[in-house]
GURO-472709 format. One line per field, with one value per residue (C-alpha): residue number from 0; residue in one letter; x, y, z. Coordinates in Angstrom, 3 decimals, padded with zeros to 6 digits. Last residue first. Example, Ala and Ser with C-alpha at 12.3 -4.5 7.8 and 13.67 -1.06 7.14 Angstrom:
// residues 2
nr	(1:0)
rest	(s:a)
X	(013.670:012.300)
Y	(-001.060:-004.500)
Z	(007.140:007.800)
This chain:
// residues 340
nr	(339:338:337:336:335:334:333:332:331:330:329:328:327:326:325:324:323:322:321:320:319:318:317:316:315:314:313:312:311:310:309:308:307:306:305:304:303:302:301:300:299:298:297:296:295:294:293:292:291:290:289:288:287:286:285:284:283:282:281:280:279:278:277:276:275:274:273:272:271:270:269:268:267:266:265:264:263:262:261:260:259:258:257:256:255:254:253:252:251:250:249:248:247:246:245:244:243:242:241:240:239:238:237:236:235:234:233:232:231:230:229:228:227:226:225:224:223:222:221:220:219:218:217:216:215:214:213:212:211:210:209:208:207:206:205:204:203:202:201:200:199:198:197:196:195:194:193:192:191:190:189:188:187:186:185:184:183:182:181:180:179:178:177:176:175:174:173:172:171:170:169:168:167:166:165:164:163:162:161:160:159:158:157:156:155:154:153:152:151:150:149:148:147:146:145:144:143:142:141:140:139:138:137:136:135:134:133:132:131:130:129:128:127:126:125:124:123:122:121:120:119:118:117:116:115:114:113:112:111:110:109:108:107:106:105:104:103:102:101:100:99:98:97:96:95:94:93:92:91:90:89:88:87:86:85:84:83:82:81:80:79:78:77:76:75:74:73:72:71:70:69:68:67:66:65:64:63:62:61:60:59:58:57:56:55:54:53:52:51:50:49:48:47:46:45:44:43:42:41:40:39:38:37:36:35:34:33:32:31:30:29:28:27:26:25:24:23:22:21:20:19:18:17:16:15:14:13:12:11:10:9:8:7:6:5:4:3:2:1:0)
rest	(x:x:x:x:x:x:x:x:x:x:x:x:x:x:x:x:x:x:x:x:x:x:x:x:x:x:x:x:x:x:x:x:x:x:x:x:x:x:x:x:x:x:x:x:x:x:x:x:x:x:x:x:x:x:x:x:x:x:x:x:x:x:x:x:x:x:x:x:x:x:x:x:x:x:x:x:x:x:x:x:x:x:x:x:x:x:x:x:x:x:x:x:x:x:x:x:x:x:x:x:x:x:x:x:x:x:x:x:x:x:x:x:x:x:x:x:x:x:x:x:x:x:x:x:x:x:x:x:x:x:x:x:x:x:x:x:x:x:x:x:x:x:x:x:x:x:x:x:x:x:x:x:x:x:x:x:x:x:x:x:x:x:x:x:x:x:x:x:x:x:x:x:x:x:x:x:x:x:x:x:x:x:x:x:x:x:x:x:x:x:x:x:x:x:x:x:x:x:x:x:x:x:x:x:x:x:x:x:x:x:x:x:x:x:x:x:x:x:x:x:x:x:x:x:x:x:x:x:x:x:x:x:x:x:x:x:x:x:x:x:x:x:x:x:x:x:x:x:x:x:x:x:x:x:x:x:x:x:x:x:x:x:x:x:x:x:x:x:x:x:x:x:x:x:x:x:x:x:x:x:x:x:x:x:x:x:x:x:x:x:x:x:x:x:x:x:x:x:x:x:x:x:x:x:x:x:x:x:x:x:x:x:x:x:x:x:x:x:x:x:x:x:x:x:x:x:x:x:x:x:x:x:x:x:x:x:x:x:x:x)
X	(-108.469:-105.700:-106.424:-103.520:-104.372:-102.929:-103.742:-104.974:-105.394:-107.952:-107.942:-109.784:-112.918:-111.911:-111.893:-109.909:-109.460:-108.575:-107.334:-107.370:-104.705:-105.998:-108.684:-112.215:-114.158:-117.333:-117.919:-118.835:-115.790:-113.106:-114.335:-112.820:-112.229:-111.889:-109.116:-108.926:-106.504:-107.518:-109.297:-113.034:-114.904:-118.373:-119.594:-117.403:-119.418:-118.187:-118.435:-117.339:-116.431:-116.080:-114.628:-111.513:-109.623:-107.227:-110.448:-111.912:-112.704:-114.195:-113.764:-115.620:-115.026:-117.324:-115.973:-113.699:-110.350:-106.916:-108.088:-105.750:-106.027:-105.669:-107.357:-107.596:-107.896:-110.139:-110.375:-107.693:-105.054:-101.741:-101.432:-102.263:-102.681:-103.614:-102.366:-103.746:-101.926:-104.252:-102.215:-102.146:-101.718:-102.723:-103.978:-102.911:-102.982:-099.501:-098.211:-098.464:-098.595:-097.219:-099.344:-098.413:-096.113:-093.323:-095.932:-097.166:-093.837:-095.085:-094.759:-091.369:-091.121:-089.709:-088.767:-086.644:-085.156:-085.129:-083.291:-080.133:-079.058:-077.019:-073.480:-074.643:-077.245:-078.872:-081.314:-082.367:-084.989:-085.489:-087.845:-087.970:-084.639:-083.604:-083.149:-086.433:-086.920:-085.172:-085.106:-083.723:-084.119:-082.242:-081.165:-079.375:-077.094:-075.798:-073.292:-072.016:-068.748:-067.684:-064.321:-064.100:-061.002:-061.372:-064.842:-065.825:-067.842:-069.170:-070.708:-073.134:-074.602:-077.049:-077.908:-081.143:-081.871:-085.227:-086.219:-090.059:-092.090:-095.485:-097.453:-100.272:-101.309:-098.520:-095.284:-094.342:-090.711:-089.717:-086.127:-082.594:-080.354:-076.958:-075.677:-073.005:-071.473:-069.102:-067.717:-065.288:-064.802:-062.920:-063.997:-062.478:-064.398:-064.134:-065.369:-065.826:-069.549:-070.144:-067.873:-067.831:-064.496:-063.164:-062.334:-062.998:-061.902:-062.806:-065.413:-066.904:-068.972:-070.697:-072.839:-075.774:-074.680:-073.440:-071.748:-070.740:-069.182:-071.642:-071.582:-067.905:-067.081:-064.476:-061.136:-061.208:-064.952:-066.298:-069.514:-071.096:-073.310:-075.678:-078.964:-080.065:-077.049:-074.397:-072.911:-069.663:-067.495:-069.959:-068.314:-069.887:-067.589:-067.515:-065.258:-065.448:-068.683:-068.490:-071.469:-072.567:-075.602:-077.525:-079.912:-083.289:-085.322:-083.646:-081.386:-079.065:-076.037:-074.180:-070.621:-068.699:-065.067:-065.090:-062.956:-065.903:-069.047:-072.471:-074.337:-071.485:-069.507:-072.508:-073.105:-075.795:-079.131:-080.824:-084.055:-085.568:-089.293:-090.737:-094.460:-096.056:-097.412:-098.072:-099.205:-097.073:-099.167:-097.998:-094.334:-094.091:-090.533:-090.262:-086.735:-085.320:-081.723:-080.162:-081.096:-084.152:-086.277:-085.526:-087.573:-090.267:-090.809:-093.995:-094.152:-092.557:-093.701:-090.976:-091.127:-087.771:-086.742:-084.222:-082.367:-078.861:-078.535:-077.556:-076.115:-078.713:-079.168:-075.972:-073.810:-075.185:-077.143:-077.494:-080.787:-080.524:-080.565:-077.168:-076.164:-076.439:-074.092:-071.636:-071.645:-071.145:-068.124:-066.540:-066.376:-068.253:-070.211:-069.807:-067.593:-065.015:-063.785:-061.493:-060.765:-057.593)
Y	(122.546:125.109:128.771:131.105:134.837:137.639:141.059:144.082:147.613:150.354:154.061:157.158:156.043:152.485:149.313:146.322:143.513:140.036:137.947:134.197:131.574:128.073:126.046:127.402:129.934:128.663:131.903:130.028:127.600:130.389:132.641:136.029:137.727:141.495:143.787:147.477:150.485:154.088:156.830:156.553:153.498:153.363:149.764:146.684:145.387:141.974:140.661:137.131:134.982:137.569:135.966:137.741:134.812:134.785:134.258:137.264:138.306:141.608:143.832:147.036:150.021:153.051:156.474:158.376:158.956:157.062:153.602:150.743:147.055:143.666:140.563:137.600:134.347:131.411:127.751:126.426:129.102:129.997:132.674:132.889:135.871:138.520:141.858:145.155:148.435:151.291:154.282:156.600:160.095:163.360:165.526:167.318:164.322:164.473:166.857:164.173:165.762:163.521:161.766:158.273:158.545:156.269:153.841:153.306:151.428:148.570:145.660:146.826:145.699:142.554:141.819:138.782:137.081:140.037:139.004:140.765:140.474:137.522:136.117:134.948:137.260:137.998:140.693:141.484:144.222:145.486:148.035:149.881:148.759:148.591:151.346:153.217:156.647:158.478:156.652:153.634:151.956:148.846:147.571:144.291:143.067:139.576:138.545:135.314:134.522:131.860:130.419:128.174:126.519:128.547:129.969:133.433:136.201:139.685:141.557:144.401:146.702:149.595:151.794:153.920:157.069:158.248:161.883:161.305:158.252:157.806:154.839:154.593:151.254:149.429:151.522:154.929:155.928:159.619:160.490:159.585:157.357:155.739:155.218:152.828:149.699:147.746:144.271:142.117:138.455:135.355:131.711:128.567:125.263:123.277:119.657:118.634:117.832:121.358:124.329:127.344:129.202:132.789:136.023:139.727:142.527:146.365:149.073:151.940:154.514:157.655:159.534:160.156:160.011:157.066:157.710:154.979:152.097:149.429:145.678:145.076:141.457:139.761:138.323:134.769:134.997:131.551:130.168:127.228:124.349:123.028:122.958:126.232:128.154:129.327:132.517:134.233:137.353:140.143:143.520:146.511:149.559:152.622:151.150:147.447:145.692:141.958:140.344:136.735:135.726:132.781:130.781:129.468:131.667:134.777:135.126:138.029:137.548:140.082:140.783:138.299:137.014:133.544:130.789:128.664:129.050:129.503:127.949:127.198:130.297:132.509:135.841:138.002:137.985:140.193:138.518:139.115:138.202:137.346:137.476:136.111:137.002:140.747:142.522:145.394:148.050:150.876:150.459:153.863:155.127:158.997:160.214:163.506:162.396:159.832:156.184:154.920:151.831:148.742:146.304:144.156:140.472:139.813:140.525:139.290:141.303:142.240:142.544:143.546:142.163:143.663:141.854:142.557:145.782:146.015:149.521:151.980:154.820:155.074:153.970:156.806:156.816:160.279:162.150:165.012:168.505:169.363:166.573:168.465:171.203:168.615:166.872:170.264:170.894:167.482:167.854:166.093:163.338:159.889:160.594:157.956:155.640:153.037:149.748:147.911)
Z	(031.491:030.738:030.098:029.183:029.442:027.316:028.526:026.490:027.426:026.475:027.176:028.492:030.177:030.854:028.665:029.818:027.084:028.035:025.059:025.338:024.668:024.952:026.805:026.444:028.706:030.031:032.015:035.101:034.434:034.079:036.952:036.638:040.063:040.083:041.493:041.648:041.944:041.850:039.953:040.382:038.953:037.294:036.771:036.399:033.388:032.306:028.615:027.855:024.828:021.999:018.810:017.619:016.222:019.313:021.417:023.232:026.741:027.589:030.786:031.140:033.210:033.310:034.253:036.520:034.893:035.709:036.590:037.762:037.135:038.786:037.450:039.761:037.707:038.109:037.424:035.067:035.029:033.265:034.531:038.308:038.686:036.159:035.009:033.603:034.001:033.592:034.515:037.524:035.900:037.563:034.726:031.494:029.283:027.623:030.346:032.947:036.346:039.069:041.724:040.500:037.542:038.618:039.883:036.309:035.730:038.004:035.450:034.094:030.441:028.884:025.287:024.310:021.274:018.864:015.757:014.494:010.947:009.824:010.620:014.006:015.553:018.732:020.105:023.637:024.410:027.995:029.262:032.514:033.689:037.239:039.869:039.195:040.442:037.636:034.295:032.620:029.302:028.284:024.908:024.825:021.957:021.467:018.611:017.670:015.766:013.325:012.430:015.316:016.735:019.943:020.524:019.261:020.972:019.793:022.740:022.786:025.356:024.420:027.332:026.839:028.869:029.971:030.262:030.116:031.194:029.695:030.905:028.241:029.796:028.019:027.953:026.378:026.602:026.141:025.192:025.278:023.081:022.587:026.183:024.994:026.243:023.883:024.541:022.520:022.663:023.691:024.218:025.721:025.819:028.945:029.670:033.306:032.559:031.303:031.304:029.089:029.164:029.647:027.633:027.569:025.437:025.722:025.290:027.185:025.414:027.004:024.453:026.812:030.325:032.442:035.806:036.253:034.280:033.729:032.258:031.745:030.946:033.034:031.924:033.302:032.852:033.789:032.177:034.038:033.111:035.652:033.641:035.133:034.224:036.507:035.069:035.702:036.347:035.137:035.988:037.533:037.642:039.741:042.314:041.925:042.060:040.992:039.228:039.014:036.964:038.285:036.180:037.249:034.721:036.483:039.545:039.692:042.206:044.038:045.143:043.021:042.664:041.288:042.852:043.663:041.507:043.086:046.068:048.451:047.353:048.283:046.563:048.107:046.188:043.648:042.225:038.830:038.547:035.164:034.461:031.338:027.961:028.413:025.255:023.856:021.974:024.322:023.196:021.721:021.786:021.446:020.777:021.890:021.538:019.306:018.441:016.788:017.649:019.831:017.682:019.545:020.279:022.185:025.797:029.070:032.046:034.532:038.234:039.962:043.303:045.669:048.500:047.280:045.325:041.626:040.850:039.533:042.010:043.938:041.066:038.932:035.618:034.094:033.292:030.823:031.768:030.355:028.183:024.879:026.338:027.358:024.028:022.275:024.540:024.017:020.317:017.663:019.474:020.916:023.815:024.416:027.180:026.093:027.782:026.772)
């Protein structure tokens, strides 16, 4: 049976601590059909500390490739018959089915890219709005994994906890205050099995962005957790456009660096933003640190820019390369895969 608890000594103390902190509401953070969310996958990272007034610095993350999450209406013909769902999240060719009921968002099924299906006969709670720091929801779920007409039953326990608040720093020096982190974990076992697996996700949210700013997923099976995915919101700098950033004392735009296409064989369009007027330089290095190219973009005023990088003209080799953007006040790295 689901329990809703307050993770603190005394409800009054928790109430006082929560004053002024951001809370997740159904209106602002439920999955919405027709939306798209642009992530950048990065190297594996650790989630950091729990509690209030934290500062999580993930400015060192280097983008490896893009990931687009698509929210689409549920269709019985395309998905799983007999499953109640309101919206479908598409990622990596797999479809994750969610049912919205009142203030709760339940996961009712998954249709994997290879054709296998996961059916939750007793669904898995993903969010129960509103969510504030210290809120905990937990309960049991069960279902079966189906592939080639064979079924394997499983059962498990979930726990959803808003375990931390603070300031999140993303690549490009994007600093987002008053964020709230939601930790979701599930421990699952299959019938006739003595082992259990655990998967935990950490997701950071803030005002002005319906979907996560940063997601870290960890998994473990009888051992310590291992990070299996790290992804951050590619357009997080937009949250700070035309806002006063107390850390630097001026209007903050950011220096988010991206490239398309990636991988590439002939050319890549590099997109970036500048926060402070000054010289802009782009350098390309091998993973061993050897400089392969040096491009001077000239003096740039605050704003967004694009430049074309010609792979053949610069005689760039195949493999993973590091593109460095240097502006008047910061530096950012981007990983580019060249294939000849």
